[in-house]
C-alpha positions as CSV (number, residue, x, y, z in Angstrom):
1,M,28.3,57.2,18.0
2,E,30.9,55.2,16.6
3,L,33.3,55.5,19.1
4,A,30.9,54.2,21.9
5,W,30.3,50.9,19.7
6,I,34.1,50.9,19.3
7,S,34.5,51.4,22.7
8,L,32.1,48.8,23.5
9,S,33.4,45.8,21.6
10,A,37.2,46.7,23.1
11,A,35.6,46.6,26.9
12,L,33.9,43.1,25.8
13,A,37.1,41.6,23.7
14,I,38.7,41.8,27.6
15,S,35.5,41.4,29.6
16,I,34.2,38.1,28.2
17,P,37.2,36.2,28.4
18,A,38.5,37.4,31.6
19,L,34.7,35.9,33.1
20,A,35.5,32.7,31.5
21,T,38.7,32.6,32.8
22,S,38.0,33.5,35.9
23,W,35.0,30.7,36.0
24,A,37.6,27.8,34.4
25,Q,40.5,29.1,37.4
26,S,37.6,28.7,40.0
27,R,37.3,24.9,39.3
28,I,41.0,23.9,38.3
29,G,42.2,25.7,41.6
30,P,40.5,23.1,44.0
31,A,41.4,20.4,41.8
32,V,45.0,21.1,41.9
33,A,44.7,21.2,45.5
34,A,43.6,18.2,45.6
35,S,46.2,16.8,43.7
36,L,48.6,18.4,44.9
37,A,48.1,17.2,48.0
38,E,48.0,13.5,46.8
39,K,50.9,13.7,44.6
40,P,53.6,16.6,45.1
41,E,55.0,16.0,42.0
42,L,52.8,17.5,40.1
43,S,53.4,21.0,40.3
44,T,54.5,21.6,37.2
45,T,51.6,19.9,35.4
46,A,49.4,22.3,38.1
47,I,50.8,25.2,37.3
48,L,50.3,24.7,33.6
49,L,46.7,24.2,34.6
50,L,46.1,27.5,36.2
51,A,48.4,29.5,33.8
52,I,47.2,28.7,30.3
53,P,43.3,29.6,31.0
54,E,45.3,33.4,31.7
55,T,46.6,33.2,28.1
56,V,42.8,33.4,27.0
57,V,42.9,37.0,28.6
58,I,45.9,38.1,27.3
59,L,44.8,37.1,23.4
60,G,41.4,39.2,24.2
61,F,43.9,42.5,25.2
62,V,45.7,42.4,22.1
63,V,42.3,41.7,19.9
64,A,41.1,45.1,22.1
65,I,44.4,46.8,21.8
66,L,43.7,45.7,17.8
67,I,40.0,47.0,17.8
68,M,41.3,50.6,19.2
69,F,44.4,51.0,16.9
70,R,42.1,49.9,13.6
71,A,39.6,52.5,14.9
72,A,41.8,55.4,15.6
73,A,43.3,54.8,11.9
């Protein structure tokens, strides 16, 4: 039973940030497209705005790996 809880917590550590990131990028994408249509020189800022939420998923993945390694020890 303990393995099930550990697996569930690792899955939630990835899935919740992934859902939050997808929601954030669904809001950022149209705004970036509209701003690039008016000012193409903002492309670097647009790339950064799309990349920052992805770091949340990467951190969630790291936490899930740490949970799994901690459970194995």
